[in-house]
C-alpha positions as CSV (number, residue, x, y, z in Angstrom):
1,M,-26.1,35.4,-29.2
2,S,-25.6,31.8,-30.3
3,S,-22.2,30.3,-30.8
4,A,-23.1,29.7,-34.5
5,S,-23.0,33.4,-35.1
6,G,-19.4,33.6,-34.0
7,A,-19.8,34.7,-30.3
8,L,-17.9,33.0,-27.5
9,P,-19.9,30.3,-25.6
10,Q,-21.4,31.3,-22.3
11,P,-19.7,29.5,-19.3
12,R,-21.9,27.0,-17.6
13,R,-22.9,27.4,-14.0
14,G,-21.4,25.0,-11.6
15,R,-18.6,24.5,-9.2
16,P,-16.0,27.3,-9.4
17,G,-12.5,26.2,-10.6
18,P,-9.5,27.6,-12.3
19,W,-10.6,26.0,-15.6
20,P,-13.9,25.6,-17.4
21,P,-15.6,22.2,-16.7
22,A,-14.2,19.2,-18.5
23,P,-16.3,17.6,-21.2
24,P,-18.2,14.4,-20.3
25,P,-16.0,11.3,-20.5
26,Q,-16.1,9.3,-23.7
27,P,-17.7,5.9,-23.3
28,Q,-14.6,4.1,-24.7
29,A,-12.1,5.9,-22.6
30,Q,-8.9,3.9,-21.8
31,P,-8.5,2.8,-18.2
32,L,-6.0,4.8,-16.3
33,S,-2.7,3.2,-15.2
34,W,-2.0,2.4,-11.6
35,A,0.3,5.5,-11.3
36,K,-2.4,7.9,-12.5
37,R,-5.2,6.3,-10.4
38,T,-3.1,6.5,-7.2
39,G,-1.5,9.9,-7.9
40,F,2.0,8.5,-8.1
41,Q,4.6,10.7,-9.7
42,S,8.3,10.3,-10.3
43,R,9.9,12.8,-8.0
44,V,9.9,13.4,-4.3
45,S,10.4,16.8,-2.7
46,G,9.4,16.2,0.9
47,E,6.8,19.0,1.0
48,S,3.2,18.1,1.7
49,Q,0.8,18.4,-1.2
50,P,-2.0,20.9,-1.0
51,S,-5.3,19.5,-0.2
52,A,-7.2,18.3,-3.2
53,S,-10.3,20.2,-2.0
54,A,-8.5,23.5,-1.9
55,P,-10.2,25.0,-4.9
56,N,-13.6,24.3,-3.4
57,S,-12.7,25.8,0.0
58,G,-11.6,29.1,-1.4
59,Q,-7.9,28.5,-0.7
60,V,-5.3,29.2,-3.3
61,P,-2.7,26.5,-3.6
62,L,0.8,27.7,-3.1
63,P,3.2,27.4,-6.0
64,R,5.5,24.5,-5.8
65,P,9.1,25.2,-4.8
66,T,11.7,25.6,-7.5
67,E,14.0,23.1,-5.9
68,P,13.7,20.2,-3.5
69,P,14.3,20.8,0.2
70,A,17.8,20.8,1.5
71,D,17.4,17.7,3.6
72,L,17.2,15.5,0.5
73,E,20.3,17.1,-0.9
74,S,19.0,16.7,-4.4
75,G,19.9,20.1,-5.9
76,P,17.8,22.2,-8.2
77,P,15.6,20.5,-10.8
78,A,16.4,20.7,-14.4
79,R,13.6,23.1,-15.2
80,P,11.7,25.5,-12.9
81,T,8.3,24.3,-11.8
82,S,7.1,27.1,-9.7
83,A,4.8,28.6,-12.3
84,L,1.7,26.9,-13.4
85,P,1.5,26.2,-17.2
86,P,-0.2,29.0,-19.1
87,P,-3.8,28.5,-20.1
88,P,-4.3,27.5,-23.7
89,A,-5.3,30.2,-26.2
90,A,-9.0,30.6,-26.8
91,A,-10.2,28.4,-29.6
92,G,-12.1,30.0,-32.4
93,N,-15.1,28.8,-34.5
94,G,-17.2,28.2,-31.4
95,E,-15.0,25.4,-30.0
96,R,-14.9,25.0,-26.3
97,Q,-11.7,25.9,-24.5
98,Q,-10.2,22.7,-23.0
99,P,-8.0,22.7,-19.9
100,P,-4.7,20.8,-20.0
101,P,-4.7,17.2,-18.7
102,Q,-3.0,18.4,-15.4
103,A,-6.0,20.7,-14.7
104,R,-8.5,18.0,-15.5
105,A,-6.7,15.7,-13.0
106,R,-6.8,18.3,-10.4
107,R,-10.6,18.8,-10.9
108,R,-11.2,15.1,-10.8
109,D,-9.2,14.8,-7.5
110,S,-11.2,17.8,-6.1
111,D,-14.4,15.8,-6.5
112,G,-12.9,13.2,-4.2
113,L,-13.6,10.4,-6.7
114,R,-11.7,8.5,-9.3
115,P,-13.2,7.9,-12.7
116,N,-14.4,4.5,-11.7
117,G,-16.3,5.9,-8.7
118,Q,-13.8,4.8,-6.0
119,A,-12.6,7.2,-3.4
120,A,-9.5,9.2,-4.4
121,A,-6.2,7.9,-3.0
122,T,-4.5,9.8,-0.2
123,P,-2.0,12.1,-1.9
124,L,1.6,11.4,-1.5
125,P,4.0,14.1,-0.4
126,Q,4.3,16.7,-3.1
127,L,6.3,15.1,-5.9
128,Q,8.6,17.2,-7.9
129,E,7.7,16.8,-11.6
130,E,8.8,18.3,-14.8
131,E,6.4,19.1,-17.6
132,E,8.2,16.7,-19.8
133,A,8.7,13.3,-18.2
134,P,12.4,13.0,-17.5
135,E,14.3,9.7,-18.0
136,R,15.6,9.7,-14.4
137,P,14.5,11.6,-11.3
138,A,17.0,14.2,-10.1
139,H,16.9,13.0,-6.5
140,V,18.4,9.6,-7.2
141,K,21.5,8.6,-9.2
142,Y,20.8,4.8,-9.4
143,E,17.3,3.4,-9.1
144,L,16.3,0.1,-7.6
145,R,17.2,-2.3,-10.4
146,D,20.2,-0.3,-11.8
147,S,23.6,-1.9,-12.2
148,P,26.1,0.9,-11.4
149,G,29.1,-1.0,-12.8
150,L,32.0,-2.6,-10.9
151,F,33.8,0.6,-9.7
152,P,30.6,2.5,-8.6
153,L,29.3,-0.7,-7.1
154,V,32.4,-1.0,-4.9
155,I,32.5,2.7,-4.0
156,Y,28.7,3.2,-3.3
157,G,28.3,-0.2,-1.6
158,F,31.2,0.5,0.8
159,Q,30.1,4.1,1.5
160,H,26.5,3.1,2.2
161,Y,27.6,1.0,5.2
162,I,30.4,3.4,6.3
163,S,27.7,6.2,6.6
164,M,25.7,3.9,8.9
165,L,28.7,2.6,10.8
166,G,27.4,4.1,14.1
167,S,24.0,2.4,13.8
168,I,25.6,-1.0,13.3
169,I,28.4,-1.1,15.8
170,L,27.3,1.2,18.7
171,I,24.7,-1.1,20.2
172,P,27.2,-3.9,21.2
173,L,29.5,-1.2,22.5
174,V,26.8,-0.2,25.0
175,M,25.4,-3.7,25.9
176,V,28.6,-5.7,26.4
177,P,30.0,-3.6,29.3
178,A,26.5,-3.6,30.8
179,M,26.7,-7.4,30.9
180,G,30.2,-7.3,32.5
181,G,31.8,-8.6,29.3
182,S,35.6,-8.2,28.6
183,A,37.3,-6.5,25.7
184,D,37.6,-9.9,24.0
185,D,33.8,-10.5,24.4
186,M,33.2,-7.1,22.9
187,A,35.3,-7.9,19.8
188,A,33.5,-11.2,19.4
189,V,30.0,-9.6,19.6
190,V,31.0,-6.9,17.1
191,S,32.2,-9.6,14.7
192,T,28.9,-11.4,15.2
193,V,26.9,-8.3,14.5
194,L,28.8,-7.7,11.3
195,L,28.1,-11.3,10.1
196,V,24.4,-11.3,11.0
197,T,23.9,-7.8,9.5
198,G,25.4,-9.0,6.2
199,M,23.4,-12.3,6.2
200,T,20.1,-10.7,7.0
201,T,20.5,-7.8,4.6
202,L,21.0,-10.3,1.7
203,L,18.1,-12.3,3.0
204,H,15.8,-9.2,3.0
205,M,17.1,-8.1,-0.4
206,F,16.2,-11.5,-2.1
207,V,13.1,-12.7,-0.3
208,G,11.9,-9.7,1.8
209,T,10.6,-6.4,0.4
210,R,13.6,-6.4,-2.0
211,L,14.1,-2.7,-1.2
212,P,17.7,-1.5,-0.6
213,L,17.3,-1.6,3.2
214,V,20.0,-2.7,5.7
215,Q,18.9,-5.2,8.3
216,G,20.9,-4.7,11.4
217,P,20.8,-4.4,15.2
218,S,17.9,-2.0,16.0
219,F,17.8,0.6,18.7
220,V,14.2,-0.5,19.3
221,Y,15.5,-3.6,21.0
222,L,18.2,-1.8,23.1
223,A,15.9,-0.6,25.9
224,P,14.2,-4.0,26.5
225,A,17.6,-5.7,26.3
226,L,19.0,-3.4,29.0
227,A,15.9,-4.1,31.1
228,I,16.6,-7.8,30.9
229,I,20.3,-7.3,31.6
230,N,19.5,-5.4,34.7
231,S,16.9,-7.9,35.9
232,P,17.0,-8.5,39.7
233,E,17.7,-12.2,39.2
234,F,21.1,-11.3,37.7
235,F,22.2,-9.3,40.7
236,G,25.2,-10.8,42.5
237,L,26.6,-12.8,39.6
238,N,30.4,-13.0,40.0
239,D,31.6,-15.4,37.3
240,N,30.7,-15.8,33.6
241,N,27.9,-13.3,34.0
242,F,28.3,-12.2,30.4
243,K,27.5,-15.6,28.9
244,H,24.8,-16.3,31.5
245,I,23.0,-13.1,30.7
246,M,23.6,-13.5,26.9
247,K,21.9,-16.9,26.9
248,H,18.8,-15.4,28.5
249,L,18.9,-12.6,25.9
250,Q,19.2,-15.1,23.1
251,G,16.1,-16.9,24.3
252,A,14.0,-13.8,24.5
253,V,15.2,-12.5,21.1
254,I,14.3,-15.9,19.5
255,I,10.8,-15.8,21.0
256,G,10.3,-12.3,19.8
257,G,11.5,-13.2,16.3
258,A,9.3,-16.2,16.1
259,F,6.3,-14.0,17.0
260,Q,7.2,-11.6,14.3
261,V,7.4,-14.4,11.7
262,V,3.8,-15.3,12.6
263,L,2.8,-11.7,12.4
264,G,4.2,-11.4,8.9
265,Y,3.5,-14.7,7.2
266,T,0.0,-15.2,8.6
267,G,-1.2,-11.9,7.1
268,L,-1.8,-10.3,10.6
269,M,0.5,-7.5,9.6
270,S,-1.9,-6.6,6.7
271,L,-4.6,-6.1,9.3
272,L,-2.3,-4.1,11.5
273,L,-1.5,-1.8,8.6
274,R,-5.0,-0.5,8.7
275,L,-4.3,1.0,12.2
276,I,-0.7,2.2,11.5
277,N,-0.2,5.6,9.8
278,P,2.3,8.5,10.1
279,V,0.6,9.9,13.2
280,V,1.3,6.6,15.0
281,V,4.8,5.9,13.5
282,S,6.2,9.4,14.2
283,P,6.0,9.5,18.0
284,T,6.8,5.8,18.3
285,V,10.1,6.1,16.5
286,A,10.9,9.5,18.1
287,A,10.4,8.0,21.5
288,V,13.0,5.4,20.7
289,G,15.6,8.1,20.4
290,L,14.4,10.1,23.4
291,S,14.4,7.2,25.7
292,F,18.2,7.1,26.1
293,F,18.7,10.7,27.2
294,S,19.9,9.5,30.6
295,Y,22.8,7.6,29.1
296,G,24.0,10.1,26.5
297,F,25.6,13.1,28.2
298,A,25.9,11.3,31.5
299,K,28.4,9.0,29.9
300,L,29.9,11.7,27.8
301,G,30.7,13.7,30.9
302,T,33.3,11.2,32.1
303,C,35.8,12.7,29.8
304,I,34.1,16.0,28.9
305,E,36.8,17.5,26.6
306,M,36.9,14.4,24.3
307,G,33.2,13.9,24.4
308,I,32.3,17.5,23.5
309,L,35.0,17.5,20.8
310,Q,33.5,14.3,19.3
311,L,30.0,15.7,19.3
312,L,31.0,19.0,17.9
313,M,33.0,17.3,15.1
314,V,29.9,15.3,14.0
315,V,27.6,18.4,14.2
316,I,30.0,20.6,12.2
317,F,30.5,18.0,9.5
318,A,26.8,17.0,9.2
319,L,25.4,20.6,9.3
320,Y,27.9,23.4,8.7
321,L,30.0,21.6,6.1
322,R,27.3,19.5,4.5
323,K,27.2,21.4,1.2
324,I,31.0,21.2,0.6
325,K,31.8,18.8,-2.2
326,L,35.1,16.9,-2.7
327,F,35.5,15.0,-6.0
328,G,31.8,15.6,-6.7
329,Y,30.6,14.1,-3.4
330,R,29.3,15.7,-0.2
331,V,31.9,13.9,1.8
332,F,31.4,15.7,5.1
333,L,27.6,15.0,5.1
334,I,27.9,11.3,4.0
335,Y,30.8,10.4,6.3
336,A,30.1,12.7,9.3
337,V,30.2,9.9,11.8
338,P,33.4,8.1,10.7
339,L,35.2,11.3,10.0
340,G,34.4,12.8,13.4
341,L,35.3,9.5,15.1
342,G,38.6,9.3,13.3
343,I,39.8,12.8,14.0
344,T,38.8,12.7,17.7
345,W,40.4,9.3,18.1
346,A,43.6,10.6,16.6
347,I,43.6,13.6,19.0
348,A,43.0,11.3,22.0
349,F,45.8,9.0,20.8
350,V,48.3,11.9,20.8
351,L,47.2,13.1,24.2
352,T,47.5,9.6,25.6
353,A,51.0,9.1,24.1
354,T,52.2,12.4,25.5
355,G,51.1,11.5,29.0
356,V,48.3,14.0,29.4
357,Y,46.0,11.3,30.9
358,S,48.8,9.5,32.9
359,Y,48.7,9.8,36.7
360,K,51.6,8.5,38.6
361,G,51.0,5.2,40.4
362,C,47.5,4.7,38.9
363,D,46.4,2.0,36.6
364,A,43.3,2.5,34.4
365,N,42.5,-1.3,34.4
366,I,42.1,-1.4,38.2
367,P,38.5,-0.6,39.3
368,A,38.2,2.6,41.4
369,S,36.7,0.6,44.3
370,N,39.9,-1.5,44.5
371,N,42.3,1.4,44.7
372,V,43.7,2.2,48.1
373,S,44.9,5.7,47.1
374,A,42.3,8.4,47.1
375,F,44.2,10.2,44.3
376,C,43.8,7.1,42.1
377,R,40.2,6.6,43.0
378,K,39.6,10.2,41.8
379,H,41.3,9.8,38.4
380,V,40.9,6.2,37.4
381,L,37.5,6.8,35.8
382,R,38.9,9.7,33.8
383,M,41.9,7.6,32.7
384,K,39.6,4.7,31.6
385,S,37.4,7.1,29.6
386,C,40.0,9.3,28.0
387,R,42.8,7.0,27.2
388,V,42.8,4.9,24.0
389,D,45.0,2.1,25.2
390,T,42.9,0.7,28.0
391,S,41.5,-2.0,25.8
392,H,43.8,-4.9,24.9
393,A,41.4,-6.5,22.5
394,L,43.5,-5.5,19.4
395,K,46.5,-7.3,20.7
396,S,44.9,-10.4,22.0
397,S,42.3,-10.9,19.3
398,P,43.0,-13.5,16.6
399,W,43.3,-12.5,13.0
400,F,40.5,-14.8,12.0
401,R,37.4,-15.5,13.9
402,F,34.3,-17.4,12.7
403,P,31.2,-16.5,14.6
404,Y,28.9,-19.6,14.7
405,P,25.4,-20.3,16.1
406,L,25.1,-20.9,19.8
407,Q,28.6,-19.7,20.4
408,W,27.7,-18.5,23.9
409,G,25.9,-21.7,24.8
410,T,22.3,-23.0,24.7
411,P,19.7,-20.2,24.9
412,V,17.6,-20.0,28.0
413,F,13.9,-19.4,27.4
414,S,11.9,-17.4,29.9
415,W,8.3,-16.6,29.1
416,K,8.3,-13.3,30.9
417,M,11.3,-12.0,29.0
418,G,10.0,-13.5,25.8
419,L,6.7,-11.7,26.1
420,V,8.5,-8.4,26.5
421,M,10.4,-9.1,23.2
422,C,7.1,-10.0,21.5
423,V,5.6,-6.7,22.2
424,V,8.8,-4.9,21.2
425,S,8.8,-6.8,17.9
426,I,5.5,-5.1,17.1
427,I,7.2,-1.7,17.7
428,A,10.1,-2.8,15.4
429,S,7.5,-3.7,12.8
430,V,5.9,-0.3,13.1
431,D,9.3,1.3,12.7
432,S,9.9,-0.7,9.5
433,V,6.6,0.2,8.0
434,G,7.6,3.9,7.8
435,S,11.0,2.9,6.4
436,Y,9.4,0.8,3.7
437,H,7.2,3.6,2.5
438,A,9.8,6.4,2.5
439,S,12.5,4.3,0.9
440,S,10.3,3.2,-2.0
441,L,9.7,6.9,-2.9
442,F,13.4,7.7,-2.6
443,V,14.5,4.9,-5.0
444,A,11.9,6.1,-7.6
445,T,9.6,3.1,-7.4
446,R,6.0,2.5,-6.4
447,P,5.1,1.9,-2.7
448,P,4.9,-1.9,-1.9
449,T,1.6,-3.7,-1.6
450,S,0.4,-4.8,1.9
451,G,1.5,-8.3,0.9
452,V,5.0,-7.2,0.3
453,V,5.0,-5.3,3.6
454,S,3.9,-8.5,5.4
455,R,6.5,-10.4,3.6
456,G,9.2,-8.0,4.7
457,I,8.0,-8.2,8.3
458,G,8.1,-12.0,8.1
459,V,11.7,-11.9,6.9
460,E,12.6,-9.5,9.6
461,G,11.3,-12.1,12.1
462,V,13.5,-14.7,10.5
463,S,16.4,-12.3,10.8
464,T,15.7,-11.7,14.5
465,V,15.7,-15.5,15.1
466,L,19.1,-15.7,13.3
467,A,20.3,-12.8,15.5
468,G,19.2,-14.8,18.6
469,L,20.9,-18.0,17.4
470,W,24.2,-16.3,16.7
471,G,23.9,-14.1,19.8
472,T,24.0,-10.4,18.9
473,G,22.1,-9.5,22.1
474,V,19.3,-7.7,20.2
475,G,16.9,-8.3,17.4
476,S,17.4,-7.4,13.7
477,A,15.2,-4.8,12.0
478,T,15.4,-2.2,9.2
479,V,18.0,0.4,10.2
480,T,16.0,3.6,10.3
481,E,19.0,5.8,9.4
482,N,19.1,3.8,6.1
483,V,16.4,6.0,4.7
484,H,18.3,9.1,5.4
485,T,21.5,7.5,3.8
486,I,19.6,6.7,0.6
487,A,18.3,10.3,0.4
488,V,21.8,11.7,0.9
489,T,23.9,9.4,-1.2
490,K,21.3,9.1,-4.0
491,M,22.1,5.4,-4.1
492,G,19.0,3.3,-4.6
493,S,20.4,0.3,-6.3
494,R,19.8,-3.0,-4.4
495,R,23.0,-4.4,-6.0
496,A,25.2,-1.8,-4.2
497,V,23.6,-2.6,-0.8
498,G,24.0,-6.3,-1.5
499,F,27.7,-5.8,-2.4
500,G,28.2,-3.9,0.9
501,A,26.6,-6.8,2.8
502,I,29.1,-9.2,1.2
503,L,31.9,-6.9,2.5
504,L,30.5,-7.1,6.0
505,L,30.6,-10.9,5.8
506,L,34.3,-10.7,4.9
507,F,35.0,-8.2,7.7
508,A,33.2,-10.4,10.2
509,V,35.7,-13.2,9.9
510,V,38.7,-10.9,10.3
511,G,39.0,-10.8,14.1
512,K,41.2,-7.7,14.1
513,V,38.3,-5.6,12.6
514,G,36.0,-6.4,15.5
515,A,38.8,-5.8,18.0
516,F,39.6,-2.5,16.4
517,I,36.0,-1.4,16.7
518,A,35.8,-2.7,20.2
519,S,38.7,-0.5,21.3
520,I,36.7,2.7,20.7
521,P,36.7,4.6,24.1
522,D,33.3,4.6,25.8
523,V,33.1,8.4,25.9
524,M,33.4,8.6,22.1
525,V,30.6,6.0,21.8
526,A,28.4,8.1,24.0
527,A,29.1,11.3,22.0
528,L,28.2,9.5,18.7
529,L,25.0,8.1,20.3
530,C,23.9,11.6,21.3
531,F,24.0,12.4,17.6
532,M,22.5,9.1,16.4
533,W,19.6,9.1,18.8
534,A,18.8,12.8,18.0
535,M,18.8,11.9,14.3
536,L,16.6,8.9,15.0
537,C,14.1,11.1,16.8
538,A,14.1,13.6,13.9
539,L,13.6,10.8,11.4
540,G,10.6,9.6,13.3
541,L,9.0,13.0,13.4
542,S,9.7,13.4,9.7
543,N,7.0,10.8,9.0
544,L,4.5,13.6,9.8
545,R,5.2,15.1,6.3
546,Y,2.8,12.4,5.0
547,S,-0.1,13.9,7.0
548,A,-1.7,17.3,7.5
549,T,1.0,18.8,9.7
550,G,-1.1,21.9,10.5
551,S,-3.9,19.8,11.9
552,S,-4.6,20.5,15.6
553,R,-5.8,16.9,15.9
554,N,-2.5,15.5,14.8
555,S,-0.5,18.0,16.9
556,I,-2.3,17.1,20.1
557,I,-2.0,13.3,19.5
558,V,1.7,13.5,18.7
559,G,2.5,15.9,21.5
560,L,0.5,13.9,24.1
561,S,2.1,10.7,22.9
562,L,5.6,12.1,23.3
563,F,5.0,13.7,26.7
564,L,3.4,10.6,28.2
565,S,6.2,8.4,26.7
566,L,8.6,10.3,28.9
567,S,6.3,10.9,32.0
568,V,4.7,7.5,32.4
569,P,7.9,5.4,32.2
570,S,9.5,7.9,34.6
571,Y,6.7,7.1,37.2
572,F,7.4,3.4,36.8
573,Q,11.2,3.8,36.9
574,Q,11.2,6.0,40.1
575,Y,8.5,4.1,42.0
576,G,9.8,2.9,45.3
577,V,13.4,3.8,44.5
578,H,15.5,5.6,47.1
579,P,18.8,7.3,46.3
580,S,20.9,4.7,48.0
581,T,19.1,1.7,46.4
582,N,21.0,-0.4,43.9
583,S,24.1,1.7,44.1
584,S,26.1,-1.0,42.3
585,V,24.2,-0.2,39.1
586,P,25.4,2.8,37.1
587,T,23.0,5.8,37.2
588,Y,22.3,5.6,33.5
589,F,21.2,2.0,33.8
590,Q,19.0,2.4,36.8
591,P,15.8,3.2,34.8
592,Y,16.0,-0.4,33.5
593,I,15.8,-2.2,36.9
594,V,12.1,-1.3,37.3
595,A,11.0,-5.0,37.3
596,S,12.2,-5.3,40.9
597,H,10.3,-2.2,42.3
598,G,7.6,-1.2,39.9
599,P,4.0,-0.3,41.0
600,V,2.4,-3.4,39.6
601,H,2.1,-6.0,42.3
602,T,0.0,-9.2,41.6
603,G,0.2,-12.7,42.8
604,S,2.5,-13.7,40.0
605,G,6.1,-12.5,39.9
606,G,6.2,-13.1,36.1
607,V,3.2,-10.9,35.5
608,N,4.8,-8.2,37.7
609,Y,8.0,-8.4,35.7
610,F,6.2,-8.2,32.4
611,L,4.0,-5.3,33.1
612,N,6.5,-3.2,35.1
613,T,9.1,-3.7,32.4
614,L,6.8,-3.1,29.5
615,L,5.2,0.0,30.9
616,S,8.6,1.5,31.7
617,L,9.6,1.5,28.0
618,N,9.1,4.8,26.3
619,M,8.3,3.6,22.8
620,V,5.7,1.2,24.1
621,I,3.8,4.1,25.8
622,A,4.1,6.3,22.8
623,F,2.8,3.5,20.5
624,L,-0.2,2.7,22.7
625,V,-1.2,6.3,23.2
626,A,-0.9,7.2,19.5
627,L,-2.5,4.0,18.3
628,I,-5.6,4.5,20.5
629,L,-6.0,8.2,19.9
630,D,-5.5,8.2,16.2
631,N,-7.9,5.3,15.6
632,T,-10.6,6.7,17.9
633,V,-10.5,10.5,17.3
634,P,-12.4,11.4,14.2
635,G,-10.3,12.6,11.3
636,G,-10.3,12.5,7.5
637,R,-7.9,10.3,5.5
638,Q,-5.9,13.2,4.3
639,E,-5.7,14.7,7.7
640,R,-4.5,11.4,9.3
641,G,-2.1,10.9,6.4
642,L,-2.7,7.2,5.8
643,Y,0.2,5.5,4.0
644,V,-0.5,4.9,0.4
645,W,0.2,1.2,-0.5
646,S,0.0,-0.2,-4.0
647,E,-3.1,-2.2,-4.9
648,A,-2.1,-5.8,-5.5
649,E,-4.4,-6.5,-8.5
650,A,-3.4,-3.3,-10.3
651,A,0.3,-3.7,-9.4
652,K,0.4,-7.2,-11.0
653,R,-0.5,-5.6,-14.4
654,E,2.6,-3.4,-14.3
655,S,5.8,-5.0,-15.5
656,A,8.0,-2.5,-13.7
657,F,6.4,-3.2,-10.4
658,L,6.8,-6.9,-10.8
659,K,10.5,-6.5,-11.6
660,D,10.9,-4.3,-8.5
661,Y,9.1,-6.5,-5.9
662,E,8.6,-10.0,-7.3
663,L,10.7,-12.8,-5.7
664,P,13.7,-13.9,-7.7
665,F,14.0,-17.3,-9.5
666,K,10.1,-17.5,-9.7
667,I,9.9,-18.4,-6.1
668,G,6.7,-16.6,-5.7
669,R,4.8,-18.9,-8.1
670,A,4.9,-21.6,-5.5
671,F,3.2,-19.4,-3.0
672,R,0.4,-17.8,-5.0
673,W,-2.1,-19.0,-2.5
674,A,-0.4,-16.9,0.3
675,K,-1.0,-13.2,-0.3
676,C,1.5,-12.3,2.3
677,V,4.3,-14.0,0.5
678,G,3.6,-12.8,-3.0
679,L,2.4,-9.4,-4.1
């Protein structure tokens, strides 16, 4: 019976779907916006989106969760979204039943094509979305360009850096003793790190990606720095070994930073982005955290009761008490590191004052090898690790100290050490790529374009050169833990991060601040690092949420990369080493003296140093294995989980995107010819 007689129309044959086919597009249809064409939505939940081809494969997409996952700490949404919208009522008078716009978008994505015939963009992680567009996403309190006001600006800006205190200050607390530096040297390096972190963060906020990302000393540079510190040419130094080694480190860091500047500002990073995706970033960043397992508990065990107490405090605050709110804030989660450190430090102070760690006739400042008494040789290490008064930096340090460039002397440039830092700068760039993408979603803005990413990498190279000139010992890069801090504090305003950077500049010139941080006992530093490196490993693996996590292809690549990143360096580190060899080097630093005994033996000592050192670094092996396998093993775009970057031409037509990423004071207009500087 025809539709003119009042009967319902017969459904047309075709591809099965939850809704009848959409009518043919009108010839004068309005072009879709950038957000609709790329699939961008306004909320992040952290769950992977069901495959767009699920309706065709017979799979039923699971309902979306009613609340974001707990790791984002964003609370339940304003309205439940677990149920799909009800189908519209059947139209009378022979009119065709039309599906809602959301269903038509799903059908268009299932075809794998956009309306203009281009391939559909790789879907972002499932984005929590209300049926009615909200004014502000629930997972963020202040977006990128928001001005919180003076009081929130001070509070949020300060808390943003306090929550990342461990990432900023712990690296010099490990490196300076390894170089034979004194407590005064430690205080000076800490003040320098605070100054450079403040400067480079402001630099990145104004002329980098402009995302609220802290630029500080990166754990990526710690392993190669320790390898340089433990080079065989520095064995036997007796006087001024700290400054001598620091000058070599400065030269290597400056060379690595200059290479990163070229990588960013020449556009080479845009080409490298085609090879970098979550399956490559995840094991690379995870290997950075796993590579220091020999240091963590080995150092913590020198004062086992204080070390275990410190570690348990941080774990209890960050996990068991994370949902408890005080004054409307999850204080224990946000300040887990400083709270745990403060409580443990207070307990250690009481035990020191009551004489628990005092042994008659023994001095903690005298090395164990110089003690005649066997009783003192047995307890001097415990005294030095457990007592809180072994460092005299707080008393001897001046109230005001102004770190300045070349304060340790003229840098010494060595091509073999510089080449190692050049390769490591690529690893640092890979680490930053994942942070750029994740942070853009957390602050409720579009992902940056490849040009903005290249611009950010170029600025990170400039920041590393500045770190080399001032002498922090390591290069500067995006602090990976920054992404987690943004998700927890819900603070996405770049103004708050900039205000916190100004506070760091002020703290840097107060010498007592650096001395106070330098007086933290080594065992507490090791306990905090056990937590920080574990979180760094987890943050690296969390990048897999942008890919098909159930894919056997991805599982094999990530698993093989992680295993070889531990096994191959272990072969290089143990090659030709006997238990009695290099006994003067602490056991937790022995993996970094591989340059003197590695399996690579050529006619050039510099080549031997470069290859033996490079192949003994865990993150380098993880990066190489993951990069080769992921770009040679067949896999679809959705399976590989390629990062979604904004298209430059489409982004330029959106005023909100321009306000988020365009350089201030119309600086970008002078560099329109350089795609890697503009958008």
